[in-house]
MIDOSE-1310 file (N, C-alpha, C; in nm, 2 decimals, decimal comma, always signed):
residues 58
xxxx	+2,33/+16,68/-10,42/+2,44/+16,79/-10,35/+2,48/+16,83/-10,52; +2,49/+16,94/-10,53/+2,54/+16,99/-10,66/+2,68/+16,99/-10,68; +2,76/+16,97/-10,82/+2,85/+16,93/-10,82/+2,99/+16,98/-10,78; +2,97/+17,16/-10,77/+3,04/+17,28/-10,66/+3,06/+17,24/-10,56
xxxx	+3,01/+17,20/-10,48/+2,94/+17,17/-10,34/+3,08/+17,10/-10,29; +3,10/+17,24/-10,12/+3,23/+17,23/-10,05/+3,18/+17,15/-9,96; +3,23/+17,06/-9,89/+3,26/+17,03/-9,78/+3,36/+17,02/-9,65; +3,28/+17,12/-9,54/+3,39/+17,15/-9,38/+3,32/+17,11/-9,30
xxxx	+3,43/+17,08/-9,15/+3,36/+17,06/-9,06/+3,35/+17,14/-8,96; +3,26/+17,15/-8,92/+3,19/+17,22/-8,83/+3,29/+17,24/-8,69; +3,42/+17,34/-8,63/+3,48/+17,37/-8,58/+3,37/+17,41/-8,44; +3,31/+17,54/-8,43/+3,26/+17,57/-8,27/+3,17/+17,63/-8,37
xxxx	+3,08/+17,71/-8,22/+2,91/+17,75/-8,31/+3,00/+17,92/-8,18; +2,95/+18,00/-8,26/+2,95/+18,15/-8,19/+2,80/+18,19/-8,14; +2,75/+18,17/-8,21/+2,60/+18,20/-8,18/+2,45/+18,11/-8,25; +2,34/+18,14/-8,25/+2,26/+18,06/-8,30/+2,29/+18,06/-8,44
xxxx	+2,32/+18,21/-8,53/+2,37/+18,18/-8,71/+2,54/+18,25/-8,72; +2,56/+18,18/-8,63/+2,71/+18,25/-8,74/+2,81/+18,04/-8,60; +2,91/+18,06/-8,80/+3,02/+17,87/-8,75/+3,16/+17,94/-8,70; +3,26/+17,86/-8,74/+3,34/+17,86/-8,75/+3,35/+17,70/-8,81
xxxx	+3,42/+17,69/-8,90/+3,45/+17,59/-8,96/+3,67/+17,56/-8,95; +3,70/+17,41/-8,95/+3,83/+17,41/-8,94/+3,94/+17,47/-8,96; +3,92/+17,49/-9,06/+4,01/+17,53/-9,14/+4,06/+17,68/-9,14; +3,93/+17,74/-9,03/+3,91/+17,89/-8,96/+3,80/+17,98/-9,00
xxxx	+3,75/+17,98/-9,13/+3,65/+18,00/-9,18/+3,49/+18,06/-9,07; +3,43/+18,20/-9,12/+3,38/+18,20/-9,04/+3,18/+18,20/-9,14; +3,11/+18,12/-9,06/+3,04/+18,09/-9,14/+2,87/+18,16/-9,10; +2,85/+18,28/-9,13/+2,70/+18,31/-9,14/+2,59/+18,29/-9,14
xxxx	+2,43/+18,22/-9,11/+2,31/+18,18/-9,18/+2,31/+18,24/-9,22; +2,29/+18,21/-9,38/+2,22/+18,31/-9,47/+2,11/+18,28/-9,44; +2,01/+18,42/-9,43/+1,87/+18,41/-9,43/+1,82/+18,41/-9,26; +1,95/+18,41/-9,16/+1,89/+18,33/-9,01/+1,98/+18,51/-8,95
xxxx	+1,81/+18,53/-8,85/+1,88/+18,65/-8,77/+1,86/+18,61/-8,64; +1,91/+18,53/-8,53/+1,87/+18,46/-8,41/+1,94/+18,58/-8,32; +1,91/+18,57/-8,23/+1,97/+18,64/-8,08/+2,08/+18,62/-8,06; +2,12/+18,66/-8,03/+2,27/+18,69/-7,99/+2,27/+18,63/-7,84
xxxx	+2,41/+18,59/-7,80/+2,43/+18,49/-7,62/+2,33/+18,56/-7,57; +2,38/+18,72/-7,52/+2,33/+18,80/-7,43/+2,16/+18,82/-7,40; +2,09/+18,77/-7,51/+1,95/+18,89/-7,55/+1,80/+18,74/-7,54; +1,70/+18,79/-7,49/+1,67/+18,66/-7,43/+1,67/+18,56/-7,58
xxxx	+1,64/+18,41/-7,54/+1,66/+18,35/-7,62/+1,77/+18,25/-7,74; +1,90/+18,36/-7,65/+2,02/+18,36/-7,70/+2,04/+18,22/-7,72; +2,09/+18,19/-7,54/+2,15/+18,06/-7,55/+2,09/+17,96/-7,60; +1,94/+17,93/-7,63/+1,88/+17,85/-7,64/+1,88/+17,83/-7,82
xxxx	+1,92/+17,95/-7,84/+1,95/+17,96/-8,06/+2,15/+17,90/-8,08; +2,19/+17,90/-7,96/+2,36/+17,88/-7,98/+2,27/+17,71/-7,88; +2,31/+17,70/-7,83/+2,23/+17,52/-7,82/+2,16/+17,47/-7,96; +2,11/+17,54/-8,03/+1,99/+17,43/-8,15/+2,15/+17,37/-8,20
xxxx	+2,21/+17,42/-8,26/+2,32/+17,44/-8,36/+2,46/+17,39/-8,30; +2,44/+17,33/-8,18/+2,59/+17,28/-8,12/+2,58/+17,12/-8,16; +2,44/+17,13/-8,24/+2,46/+16,93/-8,29/+2,54/+16,94/-8,37; +2,55/+17,03/-8,45/+2,61/+17,03/-8,52/+2,79/+17,04/-8,57
xxxx	+2,88/+17,05/-8,42/+3,01/+17,01/-8,36/+3,05/+16,93/-8,43; +3,18/+16,90/-8,54/+3,28/+16,80/-8,51/+3,16/+16,72/-8,66; +3,05/+16,79/-8,72/+2,97/+16,70/-8,86/+3,01/+16,77/-8,99; +3,01/+16,73/-9,10/+3,03/+16,76/-9,19/+2,98/+16,83/-9,23
xx	+2,97/+16,96/-9,32/+2,84/+17,06/-9,40/+2,91/+17,09/-9,50; +2,79/+17,11/-9,57/+2,87/+17,17/-9,72/+2,72/+17,31/-9,77
């Protein structure tokens, strides 16, 4: 991990390319354009990120 990396805990998943961190920061995943929840495969895309809830990411 780079020396200047910052770690945060994932609080909730918005959709397949957007999460909120515990400190309230909204994060869009760079280079990812997943379907929205109401589009085909949107629920599956969102579900794929569910495993990040509560985990620390950097």
